N, C-alpha and C positions, 0 to 999 in steps of 0.2 A: 125296548130299553135303549137301543142304539140311538133312536131319535131323541129321547129324553137327555141322554148324555151330550148330544150335539147342542141341544137348546140350552141346557144348564151351563155347559162350558162357554158357549157364546155369550150368554147373559152375564156371567161372572166376569169374563174378560172385558166386555163392553162397559160394565159398571166401573171396573178399575180404571179403564181408559178415560171414561167420563169424569171420574174423580180427579184424575191427573190433569185433564184439560181444564177443569174448573179451577184448580190450583194455578194454572198458567194464565188463563183468560179472565178469571173472575166472572163478573156479570157482563163483560163486553165480548159477546160472541163473535164468531167469524173473524177472530184475530183483530177485532175492532181497534184496540189500543196497543197492539204488539208492535215492536220495531221490526217489521217484516216488509218485504216488497209485495206489491199488489199489481196485478194486470187485469184490466177489464176491457173486453172487446166482444165482438159478436160470438166468437167461439167459446169464450169463457161464459158468456150469458147462456148459451145453449147447454154446455156441460154442467155448469153450476147454478142453473136456474136464476140468472140475473145477478149472482154474486161474483165478486172478483176471485181470481185465482191468487192465493197468497203463498209466499214461500213456506210459511208455517204449515199450511194444509198440504201443499205438494209433498213436502218431506215426510210429514206424518202419514199421509195416505200411502205413499210409496213404501215406507217402512212396514206398515201393516200388511200390504200386499206381498212384499217379499218375505216377510216373516212367516206368513201363512204357507209359503212354498217350501219352508225348511225341510219338511219330511222328504221331499224329492231330492234335496241336496245331500241328505244323510243316508240315502239308500232305498227309500220307497220307490217303487216303479211308477213312472209317470204314465198315465193313460188319459184319454179324453174324459172318461167318467170321473177319474180322480181329480182332474182339473176342474170339472164342473162342480164337484163338492167344495173345492177350495174357493172358487169364485162365489158360490152360494154363501159360504161362510163369511167371506169378506163383505159382500153386499149386505147381508143381514146384520153383521157386526156393526157397520156404519149406521144403519137405520136405528138399531137398538141403542147404540152409543149416543147418537144425536138426541134421541128422545130422552134417555136417562140424563143427559147433560142438563136438560130443562127440569126434569123431575127432582133431581137431587141437588140442584144449584140453589143455594139460599137466596140468590138474587132473582130467581124466577119461580120455580115451583109449577105444579100442574095447572094452577089457576091462570097463569100468564102464558100458557101454551096456546096462543092465538096469533093469527097473522099480524094483527095490529101492534102486538107487543114485540114482534121479532122481525126487524127490518131485513135481515138476510134471508128470510123465508117468505116474506109477504108477497113477492111477485109470483111465487109458484105454489100457492096454497090452494088445496082442494078440500072442500068441506071441513074436515076436522084436523087435517095434518098436511104437511108439505107434499107436493106432487110426487117427489122421488120416493117417499115412503110407499106409495101405492105401486108405482111402476117398478121400482127395484124389488119390492117384496114379491111381486108376481114373477118377475124374471128369476129371482133367487129361488123361489119355490120350484119352478120348473127345473132349474139346474140341479137342485138338491134331489128331486125325484128322479131325474135322469141319471145322476151320479149313483143313486141307490138302486138303479135298474127297475124303478117302479113305473116309469113311462118310457115309451119307445124301446125298440129291441136293442 
C-alpha cells in the first residue's frame, strides 16, 4: 500500500505540474518562446541532453527539489535513506511530468511523442522515449528500493 501511495501521489502532482507548464509554455516546449535567459555549452549539453539551461527550468527544478525536502525542514529526521526516497521522488516526478506534458497538451498528444516532433529531446532519444527516462528511472528505482530498505543493508 505504501508503494501505491507513493506512485499515486507522484502521478497526481506531476499531472498538476504538467497542466501548469502547459498553461505557461503552450505548445512551445523547453521554454521555446518564454522571455527567459538560455545558456548552452558542453556542460549543459551533458546535463540536459543537448538542450540549453533556461532560467525558467533552473528555477522550476530548484523549487521542486527544495519543496520535496520540506519534511526535513519541519522536523522529520534526515537520513541517507530518507534522502534517497526524496531524490527518487524528484527524479520520477520529472520523468512522469515531462511525459504527461506531451500526453495532456492539446498541441501534442501521445501520437506526436516522437523524436522528430520534439526538438528538445531528439538528440537524446532512445527507441520510444528520451534517454533520461531510462537512465533516471533506473537510478530512481534503485534509490527508492534503497530508501525502503529493500536493497542493500
